[in-house]
Structure formats: structure tokens, C-alpha cells
C-alpha positions as CSV (number, residue, x, y, z in Angstrom):
1,M,76.7,-72.1,2.2
2,N,78.9,-70.5,-0.4
3,V,82.5,-71.4,-1.1
4,S,84.0,-68.5,0.8
5,V,82.1,-69.2,4.0
6,L,82.9,-72.9,3.7
7,A,86.6,-72.1,3.2
8,G,86.5,-69.7,6.2
9,T,84.8,-72.4,8.4
10,V,87.3,-75.1,7.4
11,S,90.3,-72.8,7.9
12,T,89.0,-71.6,11.3
13,V,88.7,-75.2,12.5
14,L,92.2,-76.0,11.1
15,F,93.8,-73.0,12.7
16,A,92.1,-73.7,16.1
17,M,93.2,-77.4,15.9
18,S,96.8,-76.3,15.2
19,Y,96.8,-74.1,18.3
20,L,95.3,-76.7,20.7
21,P,98.4,-78.8,21.2
22,M,100.4,-75.7,22.1
23,L,97.7,-74.6,24.6
24,L,97.3,-78.0,26.1
25,K,101.1,-78.4,26.5
26,A,101.4,-75.0,28.1
27,L,98.6,-75.8,30.5
28,H,99.9,-79.3,31.3
29,T,103.5,-78.5,31.8
30,R,103.1,-74.9,33.0
31,D,106.3,-74.2,31.0
32,L,106.0,-70.9,29.2
33,D,109.7,-70.1,29.2
34,S,109.7,-70.0,25.4
35,Y,107.4,-67.0,25.5
36,S,108.2,-63.5,26.5
37,L,106.0,-61.1,28.4
38,G,106.5,-58.5,25.7
39,Y,105.3,-60.9,23.0
40,L,102.3,-62.0,24.9
41,T,101.3,-58.4,25.9
42,L,101.8,-57.1,22.3
43,S,99.7,-60.0,21.0
44,N,96.9,-59.2,23.3
45,V,97.0,-55.5,22.5
46,A,97.0,-56.3,18.7
47,N,94.0,-58.6,19.2
48,A,92.1,-55.9,21.0
49,V,92.8,-53.4,18.2
50,H,92.1,-55.9,15.5
51,S,88.7,-56.6,17.2
52,V,87.5,-53.2,16.1
53,Y,88.0,-54.3,12.5
54,V,86.7,-57.9,12.8
55,F,83.6,-57.0,14.7
56,S,82.7,-54.4,12.0
57,L,82.4,-57.3,9.6
58,P,79.3,-59.4,9.1
59,L,79.0,-62.3,11.5
60,G,80.9,-65.3,10.1
61,P,83.8,-67.7,10.5
62,I,86.3,-64.8,10.9
63,W,84.5,-63.8,14.2
64,L,85.0,-67.3,15.5
65,L,88.6,-67.5,14.5
66,H,89.3,-64.1,16.0
67,C,87.5,-64.9,19.3
68,F,89.6,-68.1,19.5
69,Y,92.8,-66.1,19.0
70,V,91.7,-63.6,21.6
71,A,91.0,-66.4,24.1
72,A,94.2,-68.3,23.3
73,S,96.4,-65.2,23.6
74,A,94.7,-64.1,26.8
75,L,95.1,-67.6,28.3
76,L,98.8,-67.7,27.4
77,L,99.4,-64.3,29.0
78,I,97.5,-65.3,32.2
79,W,99.3,-68.6,32.4
80,Y,102.7,-66.8,31.8
81,L,102.0,-64.4,34.6
82,R,100.8,-67.2,36.9
83,F,103.3,-69.9,36.2
84,S,106.4,-68.1,35.1
85,V,109.4,-68.7,37.3
86,H,110.4,-65.1,36.5
87,N,107.2,-63.8,38.0
88,N,106.7,-66.4,40.7
89,P,109.8,-66.9,42.9
90,T,108.1,-69.8,44.8
91,A,107.5,-71.8,41.6
92,P,109.9,-74.6,40.9
93,A,112.3,-74.0,38.1
94,S,111.5,-75.9,34.9
95,P,114.1,-78.5,34.0
96,R,116.8,-77.2,31.7
97,R,118.8,-79.1,29.3
98,H,122.4,-79.2,30.3
99,H,125.0,-79.1,27.5
100,H,128.2,-80.7,28.3
101,E,131.0,-78.8,26.7
102,H,134.2,-80.5,25.7
103,H,137.2,-78.3,26.4
104,P,140.3,-79.6,24.7
105,S,143.3,-79.8,26.9
106,N,146.3,-77.6,26.2
């Protein structure tokens, strides 16, 4: 294995590991309020277009990384559509932090 393939393999594993906590938290809490439908849709469209380029390259770590990103983006979009309070009126609202404001008296 040459240095560039080794670097690609190591970086692929590290990038995937960095995404896993986010994905697991989203699955566990079903709270995707920090995402927007526009962002998730654009991300999936960009991944689809980028696939044309990636899959024209020789098989290698970039394929694995791209497939991981495609799967992660697709899962986030699916979960957003499924669990989002905005899209599912019967879903319970996620807990919000309440800020207590102090208003000085006049």
C-alpha cells in the first residue's frame, strides 16, 4: 500500500468516526431541529452530482468516504422528514431551553 492510499484510508476512517456521534445522537434523540430541510436537500443533491466525479476515479478510499457521506446525508434527510416536528404534527415537541429575561423596573 502506498502512502497516498494509506493516507486516504486513515482519513476516511477518521472522517467516518467524526460523523458517527452526530448520527447516533440524531437517531437516539430524534432531534434534528438544528438542521434545515434546504441544507439536507442541497447536501443530498450535491452528493448525487459529486458521485459522477467520484465513481469515475479508480476504486479506492475516496469511494468509501463518499459512500459514507451519501448514506449519512440520506439518513439525516430521511430522519428529518420522519421525526421533524415541522413535518409531523403528531410528534411531541422537543424540549426547548427557556431563557429567563430580566427586565429592569422603571
